[in-house]
N, C-alpha and C positions, 0 to 999 in steps of 0.2 A: 745547361739551363733548359727548363721545360718551355715548350713553345705552344702558343695558341695558334691554330690553323683553321681559318674559316673557308669552307668550301661552298661556292655559290650553287644554289639549287638549279640555276639556269643551265649550266653545262658541266657541273660537278668538278670544276677546277678551283684550286686554291686562289683566293683573292686577297686575303689578309693574313699576315703572320706577325705575331707580337710575342715578346717574352712574357712568361707568367711570373709574377712576383713571388718571392719567398715570404714566409711569415715574418722574418726579421725585417724585410723591406716594407711589409705592410704595417709593421709597428711604427715606422717613421710617419706613415700617413695618419695613423691613429693619433700620434702625439701632435702633429700639425693641426689636426681637426680639433683636438681638445683646447689648444691654445687659441685658435681662431674663433671658436664658438663663444669664448668669454667676451670678446669685443662685439661680435655679431649680435648677441642677445641684448646688448645695451642700446642698440639702435632702435629708433622708433619704428612702429609698424609701417608707416608711410615711407620711411627710408628703405626698409626691406622690400616693400612693394616696388619701389623704383628700380631696384636691381632686377627683379623678376621681369618687369616690363622691358627693360633693356635686353635681357636674355631673349625674350620673345621677338624683339625687333631683329636680333641676329638671325633667328630662324626664318622670319619673314623675308629677310634680304637674301638668304641662301636656300630658300624653299626648294627650288628646282634641283639643285645638286643633292640636297638631303633626300629628296624623293627618289632620285636615281640610285642613291646608296641603299635605300630600303629595298628597292626592287632587286638590286644586285645581291644583297646579303640574304634576303629571305624569300625572294621569288614572287612577290605580289605584282600583279599586272600594273604597268606603269600608269595607266589611266586612273588608278585608285590611290597611288602612293602619296600624292600631294594632299589628298583628303586627310591623311593621318596627321600631317603638320597643321592643317587647319583645325582639326579636332583637338590637338594638343593645345593650341592657342586658346580655343574656346574653353577648355577645361581650366586652364591656368587662370584666365581672366575671370571665370566664375568664382574660383577659389579666392582670388583677390577681392572680389566684390563682397564676399561673406566673411572675410577674415576678421574684420573689426568686431562684428557681432559674435563670431565664434570664439574670439580670444579676449573679449572684454571681461573685466572684473565683475563678479556677482556681488552686489552690495545688499546686505541684510539691514532691515530697518533698525535704527538706533533704539536701544531699549535699556532703561536704567543707566543711561549715560555711556553705554558700551558701543564702540564703533567696531563693526565686523564686516569683513568682506573676504571673498575667495579670489585669489589670483590664478591664472592659468600660465604656468611657467614651463619653459622648454625642458625636455628631458636631457638633452646634451648632444650626443652624436647618434645619428640615425643611419643604419646600414640599409640601403635599398638594393634588393636583388631582383632584377627585372628580366622578363622573358623576351624571346625573339619575335613572337608572332604579331605583336603590336608594340614595337620597340620604344616608341615615343609616348603613345597613349597610356601604356601601363606605367612607365617610369614617372611620368609627370604627376600621376595620381598621388604619389608619395613625396616626390622631390619638392614640389611647390608648397604644399601645406607645411611640410617639415621645416623648410627655410623660413616661411612667413611666421611660423611660431617661434623662431629664434634658435633653431637647432643648426648644427653643421650636418652635412650629408656626405656619405661615401657611397658611391654607386658601383655596384658590380653588375655589369650587363652580361647577358647570355653570350656564349662564345660564338654564336651565329651572327651576332650584331654588335661587334666591338666598336665599329665606327660611330654608332649612335652615342655610346658613352663619351667618345672623344669629341663628338659634336657638342654635347652638353657642356663639356669643359671649355671648348672654344667660345661657346655662347656666353658663358659666365665670365670668361676672361674679357670678352668684348664689352660686357656690362660693367667691368671694373671691380668685380667682386674680389674682396681680399683673399689672398692665398690661404688655402686650408679650409675655407667655409664650404666649398664644394670640391670634392675630389672623386676620381674614379680609379678603380684597380682592376686590371686583368689578372685573375687568379683562379686557381684550381678549386674544385669542390672541397678538398681537404683544408686548404687555407681559409676558404670562406667559413667553414665550420669552426675553425679556430678563432676567427674574428668574432663570430656570434658568441663564443664562450669568453671572449676577452672583456675585462671590466671597463674598458674604454668605449665599448658600444653600449648604448642605453636603450635602443629600440631597433627592431628589425621589421621591414616591410618586404615580404616575399610574395612573388607571383610565379606560379609554376605548377609542377605536378604534385600529386598527393604524396608520392614517395619523397620528393624533395622537401615537402612541408614537414614530414615526419623527421627528416634529418635535421632540419632547422630547429624543431622543437627539442630533439634529443641533444643537440649541441648547446641549447640554452637551459637544459634541465637543471643545472646547478645554480641558475641565476634567476633573480626576480626582475625580469625586464618585459616590456611589452612586445608581443609578437603578433603581427598582422599577416594572415595567410589567406591569399586568394588562389585557390587550387582548381581542381577539375570541374567539369560539368557534363551532364548528360541531358541537355535541356529539351523538354517535351513541348509539343504544341497540341492543342485540342481544337478541332474544327467542328462546330455545331452545325445543325442542319439548315439554319436560317441564313447562312452567309452567301455572298456573291462568290461562287465557286472559282471563276476565272481570276478575279482580283486577289482572292485569298491565296490561291495556288501560286500566283506570280510573286506575292510578298514572301511566301514561305520558301520558294526556290532561292530567292536572294538570301534569306535567313539561313538556309542550309549550306549553300555553296560559296558564299562570299569568302574571300581569302582561302579558297580551296578547302573550306570546312575547318580551317585551322584557327578556330576561335573558341574560347572557353564558354562564351554565351551563344554560340551558333546552335541552331536547331538540329538535333540528332535523331529525333523520333517523333512521329506524327500519328495522332489518333483521330479518326474521322468518323462522324456519324454514319451508320450503315446506309441510311437512305440516300446519301450523296456520295458514298464512297467510290463507286465506279466513275462518276463524272469528275470527281476531284482528282483521282489518280490519273485519268486521261489528261486533264488540264495541266497537272503537275509535270507529267512526262513531256508533254508538248513544250512547256516552258523551259524545262531542263535541256531539251535538245537545241535550244537557241544559244546555249553557252558556246564559247569558242575557246577550245584548249590550244595553248601555244606558248611560244616564247614570250615571257612577260614584258619584254622590252618593246614588243610590237603593239601598236596602238589599238588594234582590233581585238586583242586577247582579253578575255574576261575570266578565264580559268587558268591559273599558272600551275607550276609544279608543286609537289609537297616538298617540305624542307630537306628531307633525306630519303634515300632509297628504302631504308629500314622502316620509315613511317609509312611509305606506300605499301610495302610488303605486309605490314601489320593490318592495314585496311583490306588488302586482298585476302588475308587469312580469315578475317571476320566475314567477308562476303562468301568465301568458300565454305566456311562452317555453316553459315545460314542456308546455303543452297543444299548442303547435305542433309539438313534438318527439315527441308521442304519449302524453303523460300524460293520465290521466282523473281529473277532479275528482269527489268523492263527496259534497260538501255543496252544497246550493242556497242562494244568498244570500237567496232568498225566505223561507227558514226563519227568518231573523233580521231581517227587515224593514229591511234596510240603507237602503232609499230614504228612510227617515224621519230619517236621521242626517247629520251633517257628513261630509265625504269622508275624514276620518281615522278614522272608525269602520269597522272591517273585520270582516266575518263570518269565523269560523274556517274553515279549509279543509284538507282531507285529500286527498292525491293518491296514486294507484297507477300502475303501469306507468311508474315513474320510473327514471332511470339517471344515471350520473355525467357524462353529456354535458350535463346540465341544470344551470344555475347554482343552481337551487333545492336541489340536493343537494351543492353544493360551496362556495357563497358564503354567508356569514352573512346571514340575512334579518331577524332581530330583529323578527319579527311572528308573528301567529297562524296559522301554516301549517306543515305537515309532509308529507314524502314517505315512503311505506312501500314497501320493496323486499322481494321474496322471495329467500331464499338457500338453497343446497342443503347447506351444511356450515359448521362452525366456521371452517375455513380461509378460505372465501369471505367470511364475515362480518368476520373480523379484517382481511382485506385491504381491504375496502371501508371499514371504520371508520378505518383508517390512511391512506386515500387522501384526505388533507386537509392544508391548510397550517396548520391549527389543532390545538390539543391541550390543552383546558382540563379537561373531564370526559368520561367515557363510562360507560355502564352495561351490565351483563350481567344478564340475567334468566333464572334457572334454579333448579331444586330441587337440582341437583348442585353444592353449594358448592365442593367440591374442584376440580371441573372449571372452575367459574366463576373461581376464584382463579387457576388456571393461565392462563386466557384473559386475565385482567387483566394478567398479566405481559407479554403480547404486544401490548397496546394502547398506542399512543404518546399518552400523556395525563398530565396532572398529577394528576388524581384519577380512580380507577376505582371505581364503585359496583357492588355486587351486590344486586339486588332493591330498589333505590331510585334516585332521581335528583333533580337540581335541588335540592341541599341543600348547605349549607356547615357543617361541624363545626369550631368554633374550636379544638378540640384537635389538628386536623390542619393541615398546611401547605397553604395555598391558593396554588397555583402552576400553571404551564403550560409547554408545550413548543412548539417551532416559532414561528409568528407570534403565538401567544397571549401571549408576553412573556418577561420575565426576572425573577428574584428570587422572593420569596414573602412572604406576610403570614400572620398568625395563628400559633397554636401557639407552643411555646417558641422556634422558629426565627424567628418574626416580629419579634423584637427585633434580629436581626442586622443588618438594613438600617439601623438607627438608632444603632448603636454601632460603635466601632472598638476593636480590642484594643490594650492598652498593657502592655508587659512591665516588671516591676519585678525587679531583680537586685541583691541585697544581700550584700556580704561584711562581716562584723562586724569 
């Protein structure tokens, strides 16, 4: 029997072992889901909301231990891990608050005695494929609206964070949810693809790599089902000349290095007006040196390890290539005592004299590194920001809000921030363009992926 083995980034030791299910075993889960969904969809929205609230109560009660598990499984510094549980509750509660309006029938005025309205009906069973970097925040984006809409949910979590899937199951068991409405499966990529192709799955919500997104699409190629894909990002920031340099640099350091840069909406490239470029770079480097690289279980650590040695090696390769092409590094590894850590602990790095001939500025790195370029105009900045195959988020930094909003209209991205970055507001649609994916989650629009319209036309 194939085994799932989770290696902790902290010390590269195996911390979780679980059997991977076969396709025939997964079929049992599919059949349970189909039967359970029939009863679940018949409940009122308020009844379904009650189960979600009880699920959240479980996580509130077990917040500390769930946070410890996040740190152990994916290496986030412990001082930040509880924040993910708080954010998950915030997103879930917001989706509950807008569920009634999002799922309400649309009534058309009576005309010639004809009664007409549109229902929003559940699709059936939703497969949620969630990533490791924000294991609760990303999963809840799909789980909660899918369940509120009357669907059953099957969760396949990343092999790096299997305990999060199991926690969801315990939380719903605590809530008294009927068996089969929510289930999780530890399974291989091959079995996952077979489930996507199975007629008992009616929608898929996937968060992960572009390559993974293509495999999901290919697996569903012979089926007419909804596919929600939130994939990679190469998120840019543009700093105009009128900003407070120190404050802006501090904000962007957090946007670049939080979660060790392992965030799809983290800032990966910065363009700065030439008139303030030297002062901005100086302030950015000074703020970066305040980070503390170390064991994420220690309270003072602000920068933990990358999830795998291979991920750290990929970032090192990007930095090495950039240096060969003329880039200059501004941080010395000796400032962070890298020699004392495992190879997946990576010192933060800032580079100048970069350009778009370097993969560092065009390919997603998912690590604690950023390139900073000088630009001479808004037009040059926008052109460089749009010179990417991705489009998840972008940020404009300026005191001139009117101008910044106009620039937002020119940026090819799903979300454009002004004077903030690396943030997800559940009231806004979370979506992207280009290779970042299709569909959207959160906001009142986040229910659309898990419902289908059904028209009712009545002549008395």
